[in-house]
C-alpha positions in Angstrom: -35.4 -79.5 -78.2 -39.1 -80.9 -78.8 -41.5 -79.3 -81.3 -43.4 -76.5 -79.8 -47.2 -77.4 -79.6 -50.3 -75.6 -78.7 -52.1 -77.8 -76.1 -55.8 -76.1 -76.6 -55.7 -77.0 -80.3 -54.3 -80.4 -79.6 -56.9 -81.0 -76.8 -59.6 -80.1 -79.3 -58.3 -82.4 -81.7 -58.5 -84.9 -79.5 -62.0 -84.4 -78.2 -63.2 -83.9 -81.6 -61.7 -87.5 -82.3 -63.6 -88.9 -79.8 -67.1 -87.3 -81.1 -66.3 -88.5 -84.4 -66.3 -92.0 -83.0 -69.0 -91.5 -80.8 -71.2 -90.0 -83.5 -70.3 -93.0 -85.9 -71.0 -95.7 -83.6 -74.6 -93.8 -83.1 -75.3 -93.7 -87.2 -74.5 -97.0 -86.9 -77.2 -97.7 -84.0 -80.0 -95.6 -84.8 -79.3 -94.4 -88.6 -81.5 -97.1 -90.2 -84.9 -96.6 -92.0 -88.0 -97.9 -90.6 -88.2 -100.3 -93.6 -84.4 -102.1 -92.7 -85.8 -102.3 -89.3 -88.8 -104.1 -90.3 -87.0 -106.4 -92.6 -84.3 -107.3 -89.9 -87.3 -108.0 -87.4 -88.8 -110.5 -89.8 -85.7 -111.8 -90.9 -85.0 -112.4 -86.8 -88.2 -114.0 -86.5 -88.0 -116.1 -89.7 -84.8 -117.4 -88.3 -86.2 -118.4 -84.6 -89.0 -120.0 -86.3 -87.0 -122.3 -88.5 -84.5 -123.1 -85.4 -88.0 -123.6 -83.3 -89.2 -126.3 -85.7 -86.3 -128.0 -85.8 -85.7 -128.5 -82.2 -85.8 -131.8 -81.0 -87.8 -132.1 -77.7 -86.0 -133.7 -74.9 
């Protein structure tokens, strides 16, 4: 015979895992300081300017 499981505990555990994954994704997406965001924006602008400066006209 199989093990007896509590379906409520199983369901709550599954839901808790899904919420944890969503929280982790939100921490990565929104969990940066203003200084980190501005530094990243400046870095992207610097890279874009470098690529635009090296572009040859067709």
